[in-house]
Backbone as JSON, one array per atom type, in Angstrom:
{
  "sequence": "XXXXXXXXXXXXXXXXXXXXXXXXXXXXXXXXXXXXXXXXXXXXXXXXXXXXXXXXXXXXXXXXXXXXXXXXXXXXXXXXXXXXXXXXXXXXXXXXXXXXXXXXXXXXXXXXXXXXXXXXXXXXXXXXXXXXXXXXXXXXXXXXXXXXXXXXXXXXXXXXX",
  "N": [[-23.92, -7.75, 3.93], [-20.49, -8.17, 4.6], [-17.9, -9.56, 6.74], [-16.07, -7.48, 9.02], [-12.68, -7.32, 9.12], [-10.16, -7.18, 11.46], [-6.98, -5.67, 11.45], [-4.08, -5.86, 13.14], [-1.42, -3.94, 14.75], [1.62, -3.94, 13.04], [0.92, -6.11, 11.39], [-0.81, -8.18, 9.06], [-3.54, -8.8, 6.77], [-5.67, -10.62, 4.58], [-8.46, -10.52, 2.49], [-11.69, -11.22, 0.9], [-14.18, -9.66, -1.11], [-17.56, -9.97, 0.1], [-16.29, -9.23, 2.49], [-14.37, -6.9, 4.57], [-11.56, -4.78, 5.48], [-9.92, -3.46, 8.36], [-7.84, -1.13, 10.11], [-6.63, 0.17, 13.17], [-5.77, 3.4, 14.46], [-3.42, 4.46, 12.95], [-0.41, 6.03, 13.19], [2.56, 7.12, 12.79], [2.86, 4.86, 11.38], [2.0, 2.96, 8.44], [-0.84, 2.24, 6.48], [-1.2, -0.03, 4.12], [-3.08, -0.71, 1.49], [-3.76, -3.26, -0.76], [-5.09, -4.42, -3.83], [-7.03, -6.34, -5.98], [-8.95, -5.68, -8.51], [-10.47, -7.29, -10.22], [-10.86, -9.89, -8.99], [-11.64, -9.02, -6.59], [-10.16, -9.33, -4.32], [-8.48, -8.38, -1.49], [-5.84, -6.91, 0.46], [-4.44, -5.86, 3.51], [-1.89, -4.09, 5.02], [-0.3, -3.21, 8.02], [2.24, -1.44, 8.61], [5.19, -0.65, 10.49], [7.84, 0.16, 10.4], [10.39, 1.18, 8.11], [12.38, -0.59, 6.92], [13.39, -3.84, 6.85], [15.91, -4.91, 6.74], [17.61, -3.7, 8.41], [17.46, -4.95, 10.82], [18.31, -7.77, 12.54], [17.44, -11.26, 12.58], [14.66, -10.95, 12.48], [11.38, -11.93, 13.07], [8.92, -11.04, 12.4], [7.41, -10.26, 9.65], [5.48, -8.44, 8.88], [5.96, -6.11, 10.25], [7.54, -4.41, 8.83], [7.9, -2.23, 5.98], [9.05, -3.17, 3.56], [9.43, -6.06, 3.73], [6.83, -6.71, 4.61], [5.2, -5.96, 2.45], [6.12, -7.76, 0.56], [5.24, -10.18, 1.63], [2.49, -9.76, 1.84], [1.67, -9.67, -0.82], [2.48, -12.16, -1.64], [0.65, -13.83, -0.15], [-1.81, -12.83, -1.15], [-1.75, -13.54, -3.85], [-1.59, -16.29, -3.57], [-4.13, -16.62, -2.68], [-5.67, -16.07, -4.87], [-5.45, -13.65, -6.22], [-4.23, -11.62, -8.93], [-1.0, -10.75, -9.66], [-0.23, -8.76, -11.55], [-2.51, -7.25, -11.8], [-2.78, -5.84, -9.47], [-3.51, -2.97, -7.48], [-2.74, -0.1, -5.5], [-3.55, 1.59, -2.35], [-2.79, 3.96, 0.11], [-2.32, 5.05, 3.48], [-1.58, 7.08, 6.33], [1.57, 7.5, 7.99], [2.14, 9.65, 9.52], [3.57, 12.65, 11.09], [4.11, 12.41, 14.24], [5.01, 14.02, 16.27], [5.35, 17.31, 17.57], [7.55, 18.85, 16.93], [9.32, 20.22, 14.19], [11.67, 18.4, 12.42], [14.9, 17.24, 11.41], [15.95, 14.98, 12.23], [16.45, 11.73, 11.52], [15.44, 9.56, 13.06], [13.18, 10.44, 14.19], [11.59, 11.03, 12.03], [9.92, 8.95, 11.19], [7.41, 8.42, 10.03], [7.45, 9.72, 7.44], [9.68, 8.35, 6.36], [8.64, 5.8, 6.36], [6.51, 6.02, 4.45], [7.96, 6.68, 2.16], [9.41, 4.31, 1.85], [7.36, 2.48, 1.35], [6.33, 3.43, -1.09], [8.59, 3.06, -2.66], [8.96, 0.3, -2.65], [6.53, -0.64, -3.77], [6.84, 0.45, -6.31], [8.98, -1.16, -7.22], [7.63, -3.49, -7.69], [5.99, -2.66, -9.69], [3.45, -1.75, -9.03], [0.77, 0.36, -9.03], [0.04, 3.29, -7.21], [-2.99, 4.35, -6.46], [-4.27, 6.25, -4.91], [-3.61, 8.24, -1.99], [-3.27, 9.09, 1.47], [-1.34, 10.69, 3.34], [1.1, 11.61, 5.81], [1.18, 14.86, 7.52], [-0.02, 15.58, 10.87], [-1.6, 13.92, 12.4], [-3.33, 11.03, 13.72], [-4.88, 8.12, 12.06], [-7.69, 6.05, 11.41], [-8.46, 3.33, 9.41], [-10.52, 1.91, 6.82], [-11.03, -0.61, 4.45], [-12.75, -1.44, 1.57], [-13.23, -4.08, -0.43], [-15.25, -4.63, -2.19], [-16.04, -2.22, -3.4], [-13.65, -0.8, -3.66], [-13.22, 1.28, -2.08], [-11.43, 3.25, 0.19], [-11.56, 4.16, 3.33], [-11.08, 6.84, 5.48], [-10.72, 7.71, 8.8], [-10.48, 10.35, 11.17], [-9.84, 11.84, 14.24], [-11.89, 14.62, 14.87], [-11.93, 15.38, 12.26], [-13.44, 15.44, 8.97], [-14.96, 12.52, 7.52], [-13.09, 10.71, 5.14], [-12.87, 9.58, 1.89], [-10.77, 7.67, -0.07]],
  "CA": [[-22.67, -7.16, 4.5], [-19.56, -9.19, 5.06], [-17.29, -9.39, 8.05], [-15.0, -6.47, 9.08], [-11.58, -8.07, 9.64], [-9.27, -6.25, 12.14], [-5.55, -5.88, 11.28], [-3.34, -5.24, 14.26], [-0.16, -3.24, 14.48], [2.67, -4.9, 12.56], [0.11, -7.25, 11.08], [-1.5, -8.08, 7.75], [-4.67, -9.76, 6.53], [-6.18, -10.67, 3.26], [-9.89, -10.94, 2.43], [-12.35, -11.15, -0.4], [-15.54, -9.06, -0.88], [-18.02, -8.7, 0.81], [-15.54, -8.86, 3.75], [-13.62, -5.67, 4.47], [-10.46, -4.79, 6.37], [-9.74, -2.21, 9.06], [-6.77, -1.08, 11.13], [-6.85, 1.35, 13.98], [-4.68, 4.16, 15.05], [-2.19, 4.6, 12.18], [0.27, 7.26, 13.49], [3.66, 7.12, 11.79], [2.69, 3.62, 10.62], [1.29, 3.08, 7.11], [-1.76, 1.16, 6.15], [-1.09, -0.22, 2.7], [-4.22, -1.62, 0.99], [-3.51, -3.75, -2.06], [-6.4, -4.73, -4.31], [-7.21, -6.9, -7.3], [-10.32, -5.28, -8.87], [-11.27, -8.35, -10.84], [-11.33, -10.94, -8.1], [-12.09, -8.34, -5.34], [-9.33, -9.82, -3.26], [-7.74, -7.24, -0.98], [-5.0, -7.13, 1.56], [-4.04, -4.62, 4.23], [-0.66, -4.22, 5.84], [-0.08, -2.12, 8.98], [3.69, -1.57, 8.81], [5.64, 0.27, 11.54], [9.21, 0.58, 10.11], [10.61, 1.09, 6.62], [13.35, -1.5, 6.36], [13.69, -5.05, 7.66], [17.29, -5.26, 6.56], [18.44, -3.13, 9.45], [17.23, -5.63, 12.08], [18.58, -9.22, 12.25], [16.51, -12.34, 13.03], [13.31, -10.46, 12.74], [10.43, -12.89, 12.59], [7.64, -10.46, 12.07], [7.53, -9.63, 8.37], [4.52, -7.37, 8.72], [6.38, -4.91, 10.88], [8.32, -3.53, 7.91], [7.31, -1.95, 4.65], [9.61, -4.02, 2.52], [9.04, -7.54, 3.94], [5.39, -6.8, 4.72], [4.54, -5.92, 1.13], [6.4, -8.99, -0.09], [4.38, -11.19, 2.26], [1.07, -9.52, 1.52], [1.48, -10.03, -2.24], [2.54, -13.67, -1.67], [-0.63, -14.37, 0.35], [-2.89, -12.48, -2.03], [-1.54, -14.38, -5.05], [-2.01, -17.72, -3.19], [-5.64, -16.56, -2.42], [-6.22, -15.98, -6.17], [-5.3, -12.33, -6.83], [-3.32, -11.66, -10.0], [-0.06, -9.73, -9.28], [-0.19, -7.67, -12.52], [-3.71, -6.42, -11.69], [-2.85, -5.23, -8.17], [-3.32, -1.52, -7.33], [-2.55, 0.2, -4.08], [-3.92, 2.83, -1.73], [-2.08, 4.05, 1.36], [-2.67, 6.15, 4.44], [-0.74, 7.12, 7.48], [2.88, 8.14, 7.86], [2.02, 11.01, 10.18], [4.58, 13.15, 11.95], [3.26, 12.53, 15.52], [5.59, 14.91, 17.29], [5.12, 18.64, 17.09], [8.73, 19.62, 16.32], [9.89, 19.91, 12.85], [13.0, 17.8, 12.64], [15.67, 16.57, 10.37], [16.44, 13.78, 12.79], [15.82, 10.65, 10.93], [14.77, 8.65, 13.98], [11.82, 11.01, 14.46], [10.88, 11.18, 10.77], [9.57, 7.62, 10.77], [6.27, 8.45, 9.1], [7.98, 10.09, 6.15], [10.52, 7.31, 5.8], [7.7, 4.6, 6.06], [5.8, 6.37, 3.21], [8.94, 6.56, 1.15], [9.77, 2.86, 1.69], [6.21, 1.77, 0.72], [6.3, 3.84, -2.51], [9.73, 2.47, -3.39], [8.67, -1.13, -2.78], [5.5, -0.87, -4.79], [7.46, 0.78, -7.63], [9.74, -2.33, -7.68], [6.62, -4.5, -8.19], [5.18, -2.11, -10.78], [2.1, -1.56, -8.53], [0.37, 1.73, -9.1], [-0.63, 3.8, -6.08], [-4.12, 5.07, -7.03], [-4.53, 7.36, -4.02], [-2.98, 8.16, -0.71], [-3.57, 10.2, 2.41], [-0.22, 10.46, 4.17], [1.69, 12.81, 6.35], [0.5, 15.75, 8.51], [0.36, 15.29, 12.22], [-2.68, 13.26, 13.18], [-3.57, 9.57, 13.46], [-5.9, 7.71, 11.19], [-8.17, 4.72, 11.4], [-8.85, 3.13, 8.01], [-11.31, 0.76, 6.43], [-10.92, -0.83, 3.02], [-13.92, -2.24, 1.09], [-12.9, -4.66, -1.66], [-16.45, -4.63, -3.07], [-16.04, -0.97, -4.23], [-12.33, -0.26, -3.71], [-13.17, 2.45, -1.23], [-10.52, 3.21, 1.39], [-12.18, 5.21, 4.15], [-10.15, 7.29, 6.51], [-11.35, 8.44, 9.89], [-9.49, 10.99, 12.05], [-10.55, 12.56, 15.26], [-12.08, 16.03, 14.63], [-11.88, 15.57, 10.82], [-14.5, 14.85, 8.16], [-14.68, 11.21, 6.93], [-12.54, 10.89, 3.87], [-12.79, 8.3, 1.05], [-9.77, 7.88, -1.18]],
  "C": [[-21.82, -8.17, 5.01], [-18.99, -8.84, 6.41], [-16.14, -8.26, 7.94], [-13.81, -7.16, 9.83], [-10.53, -6.98, 10.21], [-7.82, -6.65, 11.82], [-4.91, -5.12, 12.42], [-2.14, -4.45, 13.84], [0.84, -4.29, 14.09], [1.98, -6.22, 12.2], [-0.37, -7.07, 9.64], [-2.49, -9.16, 7.59], [-5.08, -9.64, 5.14], [-7.68, -11.13, 3.3], [-10.46, -10.75, 1.02], [-13.75, -10.51, -0.1], [-16.53, -10.24, -0.63], [-17.31, -8.41, 2.05], [-14.76, -7.57, 3.51], [-12.53, -5.71, 5.59], [-10.32, -3.38, 7.11], [-8.47, -2.29, 9.9], [-6.95, 0.26, 11.87], [-5.57, 2.06, 14.32], [-3.36, 4.14, 14.28], [-1.57, 6.02, 12.59], [1.32, 7.43, 12.38], [3.62, 5.81, 10.98], [1.95, 3.92, 9.35], [0.42, 1.94, 7.01], [-1.79, 1.11, 4.63], [-2.22, -1.2, 2.24], [-3.88, -2.01, -0.47], [-4.83, -4.45, -2.55], [-6.36, -5.27, -5.72], [-8.68, -6.61, -7.61], [-11.15, -6.35, -9.5], [-11.8, -9.41, -9.92], [-11.86, -10.36, -6.81], [-11.34, -8.96, -4.12], [-8.53, -8.66, -2.79], [-6.85, -7.68, 0.16], [-4.59, -5.81, 2.19], [-2.93, -4.95, 5.13], [-0.57, -2.97, 6.75], [1.37, -2.15, 9.33], [4.21, -0.39, 9.69], [6.96, 0.96, 11.15], [9.46, 0.39, 8.63], [11.38, -0.12, 6.11], [13.77, -2.64, 7.21], [15.18, -5.42, 7.66], [18.15, -4.72, 7.71], [18.33, -3.91, 10.79], [17.42, -7.2, 11.77], [17.58, -10.03, 13.02], [15.18, -11.77, 13.45], [12.29, -11.47, 12.23], [9.1, -12.31, 12.12], [7.71, -9.65, 10.76], [6.67, -8.42, 8.21], [4.9, -6.07, 9.41], [7.03, -3.93, 9.98], [7.69, -3.37, 6.57], [7.81, -2.93, 3.63], [9.17, -5.48, 2.62], [7.55, -7.7, 4.04], [4.66, -6.79, 3.32], [4.84, -7.25, 0.33], [5.39, -10.11, 0.33], [2.9, -11.06, 1.86], [0.8, -9.92, 0.12], [1.5, -11.48, -2.31], [1.2, -14.34, -1.21], [-1.78, -14.09, -0.66], [-2.84, -13.31, -3.28], [-1.98, -15.82, -4.8], [-3.52, -17.76, -3.05], [-6.33, -16.45, -3.81], [-6.11, -14.61, -6.9], [-4.2, -12.51, -7.95], [-2.33, -10.41, -9.8], [-0.1, -8.51, -10.2], [-1.4, -6.78, -12.47], [-3.71, -5.54, -10.38], [-2.67, -3.69, -8.28], [-3.28, -1.25, -5.85], [-3.16, 1.54, -3.62], [-3.28, 2.81, -0.37], [-2.46, 5.2, 2.19], [-1.76, 6.03, 5.63], [0.49, 7.93, 7.32], [2.86, 9.54, 8.45], [3.34, 11.35, 10.94], [3.96, 13.35, 13.32], [3.8, 13.44, 16.53], [5.59, 16.34, 16.69], [6.36, 19.29, 16.41], [9.03, 19.19, 14.95], [11.3, 19.43, 12.98], [13.58, 17.21, 11.45], [16.22, 15.27, 10.88], [15.72, 12.57, 12.28], [14.97, 9.71, 11.85], [13.35, 9.15, 14.29], [10.96, 11.11, 13.21], [10.43, 9.81, 10.27], [8.47, 7.57, 9.76], [6.69, 8.72, 7.69], [8.78, 8.92, 5.51], [9.68, 6.04, 5.51], [7.07, 4.86, 4.67], [6.72, 6.2, 2.0], [9.31, 5.13, 0.77], [8.62, 2.16, 1.02], [6.2, 2.19, -0.74], [7.36, 3.14, -3.3], [9.51, 0.98, -3.64], [7.62, -1.42, -3.79], [6.01, -0.59, -6.15], [8.22, -0.49, -8.18], [8.84, -3.42, -8.23], [5.84, -3.91, -9.39], [3.73, -1.89, -10.36], [1.79, -0.16, -8.38], [-0.31, 2.12, -7.77], [-1.75, 4.75, -6.57], [-4.32, 6.4, -6.19], [-3.87, 7.15, -2.69], [-3.36, 9.36, 0.19], [-2.46, 10.05, 3.55], [0.32, 11.79, 4.73], [0.9, 13.54, 7.4], [0.76, 15.2, 9.91], [-0.77, 14.65, 13.06], [-2.85, 11.78, 12.81], [-4.77, 9.32, 12.59], [-6.34, 6.27, 11.51], [-8.71, 4.5, 10.02], [-9.69, 1.87, 7.83], [-11.22, 0.6, 4.92], [-12.01, -1.83, 2.64], [-13.53, -2.79, -0.3], [-14.06, -4.64, -2.71], [-16.41, -3.37, -3.99], [-14.59, -0.42, -4.39], [-12.19, 0.97, -2.86], [-12.22, 2.29, -0.08], [-11.02, 4.47, 2.25], [-11.33, 5.55, 5.34], [-10.86, 8.12, 7.58], [-10.28, 9.07, 10.8], [-10.31, 11.83, 12.96], [-10.65, 14.07, 14.84], [-11.99, 16.34, 13.12], [-13.06, 14.89, 10.11], [-14.04, 13.46, 7.69], [-14.1, 11.41, 5.48], [-12.5, 9.53, 3.16], [-11.79, 8.6, -0.04], [-9.77, 6.61, -2.15]]
}
């Protein structure tokens, strides 16, 4: 059994099997797992906001879906992953407030999920599976050995996508 590497909020990490990656408490944030099945190199991004271009002099690339995915791919390729083999799994993007709203500022989860999908499409990276939306938080674990993305939510059955 390898090491379980913790990814913080607005953070990203890369590992190789048998190590695995986890991030806690995804609410409206998205946990994007990228994975090269041949080398078993994986990366996990915990992004909070969709678009880095709306904020000037931002030094934390991992906070945003667009710059976070760029950076995750860059590090994974440097570590030995092959960009054309990468596949993605994603979770999170919950609507954490009870009210149904069309107010964009409150629909962060939805906008994060859309931004991640759009960015991965630009890279031609296929999303194999996802568990997004609804109104509850998620803690996730990604295992590069098997490609399993395990989702834990309070009061819900364990889910593997």
